[in-house]
VEXZA-978001 format. One line per 5 residues: number of its first residue (from 1); for each residue z, y negated, x negated of N, C-alpha, C. Coordinates in steps of 0.001 Angstrom, whole numbers, plus 500000, padded with zeros to 6 digits. Layout:
<atoms>
NUM = Z,Y,X,Z,Y,X,Z,Y,X  ...
</atoms>
This chain:
<atoms>
1 = 269974,831471,673617,270108,832430,672516,269784,833841,672970  270236,834196,674144,270034,835563,674585,268546,835886,674724  267764,834937,675212,266336,835193,675312,265688,835242,673942  266175,834384,673032,265595,834381,671687,265840,835689,670981  267067,836200,671068,267376,837425,670363,266861,838651,671092
6 = 266277,838457,672253,265660,839573,672953,264237,839818,672507  263678,838921,671691,262320,839079,671229,262244,840170,670166  261006,840656,669973,260804,841692,668964,260997,841117,667568  261336,841977,666628,261480,841558,665247,262919,841563,664796  263099,841241,663529,264445,841198,662965,265125,839873,663306
11 = 266446,839871,663280,267203,838659,663499,268160,838485,662332  268255,837257,661849,269063,836954,660674,270292,836157,661095  271442,836622,660660,272718,835936,660901,273182,835426,659547  273336,834110,659440,273395,833462,658133,274606,832548,658018  275172,832507,656809,276197,831505,656511,275999,830995,655093
16 = 276093,829684,654951,276022,829038,653633,277337,828323,653388  277932,828557,652230,279133,827830,651826,278729,826731,650846  279351,825567,651006,278991,824398,650208,280188,823885,649418  279886,823146,648377,280919,822462,647616,280432,821080,647231  281362,820124,647169,281044,818797,646645,281412,818780,645166
21 = 280535,818237,644350,280838,818174,642928,282111,817345,642742  283073,817952,642073,284414,817373,641924,284341,816016,641242  284966,815028,641882,285049,813701,641290,283903,812784,641625  283004,813194,642536,281877,812328,642914,282092,811675,644279  283307,811742,644813,283632,811156,646125,282718,811704,647213
26 = 282442,813000,647131,281604,813709,648096,280175,813184,648139  279753,812553,647047,278385,812017,646998,277373,813080,646610  277831,814145,645928,276913,815201,645481,277388,816524,646060  276571,817103,646916,276900,818382,647549,275897,819434,647100  276353,820681,647045,275451,821761,646653,275872,823058,647330
31 = 274912,823946,647596,275281,825273,648091,275898,826082,646964  276933,826852,647277,277560,827675,646251,277475,829161,646569  277224,829498,647827,277198,830900,648211,276461,831037,649536  275722,832121,649687,275018,832377,650940,275088,833865,651259  275232,834161,652535,275241,835547,652997,274355,835675,654215
36 = 273707,836826,654362,272834,837053,655507,272944,838499,655960  272986,838685,657264,272895,840001,657879,271573,840056,658631  270730,841002,658274,269426,841158,658923,269519,842361,659860  269340,842102,661146,269529,843134,662172,268204,843459,662847  267931,844758,662972,266755,845208,663716,267227,845759,665060
41 = 267006,845021,666155,267511,845469,667463,266939,846809,667909  265702,847112,667508,265081,848325,668033,265778,849603,667596  266357,849611,666408,267107,850796,665988,268550,850464,665589  268977,849238,665861,270345,848790,665598,270741,848991,664135  269797,848790,663235,270088,848915,661803,270353,847540,661206
46 = 271123,847503,660120,271444,846242,659468,271140,846330,657975  270787,845181,657433,270606,845039,655990,271334,843769,655573  271900,843775,654384,272665,842633,653905,271965,842006,652700  272078,840694,652613,271536,839975,651454,272472,838817,651151  272736,838582,649892,273628,837496,649529,273376,837015,648116
51 = 273839,835813,647856,273675,835250,646513,274739,834190,646274  275213,834130,645042,276088,833049,644611,275320,832171,643637  275466,830870,643794,274789,829922,642914,275801,829500,641848  275724,830177,640724,276749,830059,639690,276326,829046,638620  276932,827883,638659,276691,826857,637649,278038,826395,637104
56 = 278038,826042,635827,279277,825630,635164,279593,824186,635527  280032,824027,636764,280363,822703,637264,281482,822872,638289  282449,821960,638274,283571,822053,639205,283177,821485,640567  283481,822240,641598,283149,821795,642953,284391,821813,643835  284424,820901,644790,285514,820831,645758,285181,821733,646942
61 = 286120,822591,647297,285955,823468,648453,286830,822917,649574  286181,822428,650627,286887,821842,651765,286883,822846,652908  288059,823221,653399,288177,824166,654498,288999,823544,655625  288446,823587,656826,289187,823088,657980,290378,823993,658274  291473,823384,658645,292657,824118,659101,292726,823957,660615
66 = 292767,825082,661327,292762,825033,662787,294064,825579,663353  294372,825152,664575,295552,825683,665246,295175,826933,666034  296119,827468,666801,295882,828717,667532,294811,828587,668600  294504,827346,668997,293464,827125,670000,292112,826834,669363  292064,826868,668041,290801,826668,667355,290461,825218,667088
71 = 291391,824300,667331,291142,822890,667066,291514,822554,665618  290722,821675,665017,290971,821282,663636,292201,820384,663564  293148,820763,662717,294373,819977,662573,294543,819443,661154  293628,819778,660267,293717,819297,658897,292643,819919,658031  292687,819599,656752,291723,820125,655790,292466,820550,654534
76 = 292139,821730,654033,292702,822207,652765,291615,822132,651701  291942,821539,650568,290940,821332,649520,291406,821947,648210  290526,822710,647584,290768,823262,646252,289525,823026,645400  289620,823385,644140,288507,823218,643204,288133,824576,642632  286816,824802,642478,286333,826066,641934,285225,825816,640926
81 = 285063,826769,640027,283934,826767,639095,283308,828155,639181  282139,828258,639801,281533,829550,640088,281122,830283,638821  280620,829544,637831,280160,830196,636605,281305,830841,635850  282464,830201,635873,283618,830719,635139,284485,831638,636010  284135,831758,637281,284919,832601,638172,286306,832060,638433
86 = 286446,830752,638450,287745,830119,638652,287805,829534,640064  288816,829929,640806,288953,829511,642199,290382,829034,642458  290542,828240,643493,291876,827819,643907,292545,826841,642966  291769,826147,642146,292359,825158,641243,292814,823929,642037  293798,823233,641496,294388,822090,642187,293390,820950,642326
91 = 293358,820359,643505,292484,819222,643786,293268,817919,643644  292746,817007,642844,293354,815688,642650,292422,814652,643269  292856,814042,644388,291964,813134,645124,291619,811882,644324  292383,811585,643279,292121,810375,642495,291163,810618,641335  290804,811883,641075,289939,812186,639938,288516,811693,640205
96 = 287895,811086,639185,286509,810645,639274,285769,811038,637994  284555,811523,638145,283741,811795,636971,283187,810471,636454  282883,810366,635154,282259,809143,634646,280905,808904,635321  280524,807651,635477,279250,807327,636129,278074,808013,635438  278172,808143,634138,277071,808756,633398,276890,810236,633676
101 = 277910,810863,634277,277827,812301,634559,277190,812598,635915  277038,811584,636756,276521,811807,638103,275076,812313,638093  274158,811740,637285,272783,812279,637280,272725,813768,636914  273541,814193,635962,273567,815613,635589,274088,816457,636742  275077,815934,637474,275605,816653,638631,274535,816800,639700
106 = 273773,815746,639927,272691,815808,640923,271613,816806,640502  271330,816868,639199,270327,817812,638709,270787,819250,638912  272071,819494,638663,272620,820834,638885,272567,821194,640359  272934,820240,641214,272875,820492,642653,271453,820821,643085  270474,820139,642530,269084,820402,642913,268657,821806,642509
111 = 269161,822295,641378,268858,823669,640978,269411,824653,642008  270615,824365,642502,271207,825236,643513,270393,825210,644801  269896,824048,645185,269079,823964,646396,267745,824690,646212  267223,824665,644999,266012,825444,644721,266298,826932,644888  267465,827367,644406,267865,828757,644588,267999,829111,646061
116 = 268518,828181,646859,268627,828396,648298,267254,828572,648929  266305,827739,648536,264961,827857,649090,264338,829203,648744  264491,829647,647516,263931,830932,647105,264587,832083,647867  265892,831977,648093,266577,833013,648855,266042,833073,650281  265919,831916,650926,265430,831891,652306,264002,832405,652391
121 = 263177,832073,651423,261798,832570,651433,261762,834088,651330  262670,834651,650547,262703,836103,650406,263156,836777,651693  264027,836102,652453,264548,836693,653685,263525,836639,654816  262792,835535,654921,261892,835359,656062,260431,835625,655712  260169,836147,654520,258784,836309,654063,257974,837271,654924
126 = 258625,838255,655555,257888,839241,656350,257298,838633,657619  257827,837506,658059,257251,836804,659193,257543,837404,660549  258501,838311,660651,258805,838925,661948,260209,838562,662408  260622,837322,662117,261970,836871,662460,261875,835747,663484  262145,836037,664751,262069,834983,665767,263263,834044,665751
131 = 264422,834487,665213,265621,833655,665286,266494,833825,664055  267016,832699,663565,268055,832680,662549,269286,832083,663208  270390,832841,663201,271603,832443,663913,272665,832022,662904  273216,830829,663096,274302,830329,662256,275442,829894,663173  276601,829661,662597,277746,829164,663371,278017,827739,662920
136 = 277707,826763,663802,277777,825335,663474,276651,825004,662502  275569,824447,663023,274315,824371,662271,274116,823090,661471  274998,822115,661593,274738,820806,661001,274518,820880,659491  275396,821582,658783,275276,821661,657328,274050,822453,656909  273756,823535,657635,272562,824321,657302,271297,823503,657501
141 = 271220,822751,658590,270041,821913,658827,269845,820915,657689  270936,820286,657285,270858,819318,656194,270425,819996,654898  270982,821186,654636,270641,821904,653406,269176,822339,653407  268681,822805,654540,267285,823228,654615,266345,822054,654361  266704,820870,654877,265870,819687,654610,265893,819343,653127
146 = 267087,819360,652541,267205,819016,651117,266466,820008,650241  266531,821290,650596,265897,822344,649802,264429,822540,650157  263938,821786,651123,262548,821928,651577,262258,823354,652048  263173,823877,652867,263016,825215,653418,262216,825130,654708  261140,825880,654777,260370,825995,656008,260815,827251,656744
151 = 261223,827078,657991,261653,828231,658776,260481,828980,659388  259290,828502,659137,258079,829255,659503,258056,829651,660977  258430,828744,661840,258405,829038,663264,259631,829755,663792  260614,830055,662925,261851,830694,663389,262685,829696,664193  263313,830174,665226,264255,829351,665970,265596,829371,665254
156 = 266174,828200,665003,267502,828115,664405,268515,827960,665534  269372,828959,665708,270310,829008,666819,271717,828703,666312  272379,827767,666957,273767,827421,666642,274664,828182,667618  275285,829266,667158,276086,830114,668037,277312,829375,668569  277922,828538,667756,279081,827770,668216,278707,826879,669392
161 = 277576,826211,669268,277109,825332,670348,276726,826133,671589  276095,827282,671392,275711,828128,672521,276936,828560,673324  277984,828969,672618,279199,829426,673297,279861,828263,674036  279924,827121,673394,280519,825954,674050,279741,825589,675317  278424,825611,675229,277605,825237,676382,277732,826265,677508
166 = 277712,827540,677142,277784,828591,678160,279107,828531,678933  280201,828301,678215,281515,828291,678860,281952,826899,679300  281066,825908,679093,281325,824533,679537,282669,824025,679011  282894,824227,677733,284142,823812,677114,284053,822370,676616  285179,821673,676630,285221,820309,676130,285071,820278,674614
171 = 285695,821250,673952,285665,821289,672493,285126,822640,672023  284631,822647,670800,284138,823903,670243,285313,824739,669741  285093,826047,669669,286072,826955,669075,285647,827279,667651  286629,827458,666784,286332,827784,665396,285919,829247,665266  285206,829551,664188,284840,830937,663919,286084,831776,663649
176 = 287080,831193,663015,288334,831913,662779,288940,832387,664099  289002,831488,665075,289622,831836,666348,288784,832862,667113  287483,832677,667138,286617,833604,667857,286607,834979,667208  286719,835009,665878,286782,836304,665193,288037,837063,665607  289140,836352,665796,290357,837010,666276,290184,837503,667707
181 = 289489,836725,668523,289287,837117,669922,288457,838395,670053  287543,838640,669110,286726,839857,669181,287306,840978,668322  288526,840784,667836,289209,841808,667035,288422,842163,665778  287895,841158,665112,287149,841408,663879,288045,842047,662830  287514,843054,662145,288289,843714,661100,287367,844243,660012
186 = 287933,844366,658830,287247,844978,657687,288100,846153,657251  287504,847331,657238,288260,848540,656910,287431,849389,655949  287725,849248,654673,287002,850039,653684,285518,849753,653684  284735,850683,654164,283280,850574,654093,282653,850080,655391  283461,849610,656359,282902,849171,657630,283483,847836,658069
191 = 282699,847137,658888,283179,845951,659589,283090,846259,661079  284001,845702,661860,284041,846063,663272,284528,844899,664113  284116,844938,665397,284663,844060,666419,285115,844952,667567  285376,844387,668716,285896,845180,669826,284977,846336,670194  283657,846087,670214,282713,847096,670711,281686,847544,669679
196 = 281709,846986,668471,280660,847294,667506,281250,847603,666135  280572,848456,665415,280998,848843,664070,279761,849097,663216  279770,848566,661982,278622,848723,661090,279109,849009,659666  278356,849820,658930,278708,850076,657527,278318,848904,656643  279017,848773,655527,278707,847730,654547,278595,848382,653175
201 = 277486,848182,652450,277348,848753,651107,278438,848251,650167  278744,849065,649185,279833,848753,648266,279697,847425,647566  278468,847024,647215,278300,845796,646431,278644,844531,647209  278786,844625,648530,279103,843445,649330,280528,843441,649868  281273,844518,649663,282574,844630,650325,283592,843613,649833
206 = 283495,843183,648576,284480,842221,648088,284083,840780,648405  282997,840584,649196,282596,839242,649623,282863,839012,651105  283654,839886,651734,283786,839866,653187,284943,839023,653704  285604,838279,652838,286693,837429,653280,286205,836273,654134  287111,835718,654940,286783,834533,655729,286432,833375,654800
211 = 285479,832571,655230,285014,831401,654488,284297,831781,653193  283779,832998,653147,282829,833401,652121,281473,833538,652806  280384,833381,652048,279059,833437,652652,278817,834719,653428  279065,835864,652785,278824,837139,653463,279854,837382,654550  281103,837031,654289,282151,837253,655275,281878,836518,656576
216 = 281476,835251,656479,281220,834489,657703,279895,834889,658354  278923,835339,657559,277679,835849,658141,277957,837091,658977  278819,837975,658472,279173,839193,659208,279961,838843,660463  280904,837912,660356,281670,837511,661535,280758,836889,662591  279797,836084,662162,278832,835491,663095,277988,836572,663761
221 = 277562,837566,662981,276761,838666,663512,277517,839434,664596  278751,839824,664308,279505,840613,665283,279881,839775,666512  280158,838498,666314,280407,837619,667454,279159,837527,668330  278002,837410,667707,276750,837354,668469,276508,838654,669230  276826,839792,668617,276657,841074,669307,277547,841140,670546
226 = 278795,840697,670405,279697,840685,671555,279170,839723,672633  278674,838578,672218,278164,837572,673150,276915,838085,673879  276055,838782,673170,274808,839271,673756,275009,840495,674643  275877,841408,674203,275961,842718,674850,277243,842947,675656  278289,842184,675373,279572,842398,676044,280117,841073,676573
231 = 279265,840312,677211,279624,838959,677628,280812,838916,678600  280887,839792,679613,282035,839705,680536,283384,839841,679830  283473,840769,678874,284726,840955,678160,285036,839739,677291  284022,839239,676575,284228,838059,675741,284587,836853,676602  283946,836741,677749,284233,835610,678632,285682,835635,679103
236 = 286178,836820,679459,287569,836929,679902,288521,836483,678804  288241,836857,677572,289114,836487,676452,289072,834984,676196  287867,834400,676248,287739,832967,675992,288357,832162,677128  288127,832589,678360,288713,831870,679490,290243,831863,679404  290816,832995,679002,292271,833082,678869,292760,832133,677778
241 = 292034,832067,676673,292414,831171,675586,292328,829719,676032  291217,829355,676667,291023,827977,677102,292099,827574,678102  292429,828455,679023,293467,828167,680017,294808,827930,679345  295134,828769,678372,296393,828611,677642,296439,827287,676900  295352,826955,676233,295313,825738,675441,295369,824496,676318
246 = 294681,824537,677455,294707,823394,678354,296100,823182,678948  296805,824269,679227,298159,824157,679774,299112,823579,678738  298875,823901,677449,299727,823360,676385,299497,821876,676183  298267,821427,676449,297967,819990,676310,298642,819190,677410
</atoms>
């Protein structure tokens, strides 16, 4: 990753949030929100881009629950409807949509994937992006295939995997845990980590929560900055965490 992000051009730090259409037994998945931070290393400037895919359809929001060591200990599930602005609705695991409703759900999901493709084309259209950085790339890879997104020669970097490989860890750390390790914070018009601070335009400030497209894109960006530019400090923090967690096991 460090060599990739050392190349000339802009670098994109990306997060996509997904939902399963409620009542389809996770058979129909669709993107519901995307956030991107576009960074120009030569002048350390940032630009933000984001989109919500708002369709009048109920989707299941699955969020991993992690412990203090960043290990997954459970899953919290709620239901949302993006078009109606309804979030945090109760999830009933026994609910099923009628069989006849599944084709319509798939059609709606395909519209969202088309929106994802158009968004990605707008972000990478300039052709000067050597790397797109995500945290845990499996879902993004699957979504790009479904949406027929061409990365146009961009390297897709999985920051979670890079950190695990660099520190030779048995298990991956969650973005929630790593964000705490770098002292991630949102304060009015700025986002910050231990060594970096960047302004955020007003139209994006209410999307900066954890597990939101823009919020996780920003957390990934600042984590990458710490990893690229302040590795000894980040390494000390991660080593201390890993040692603590291993002793507890």
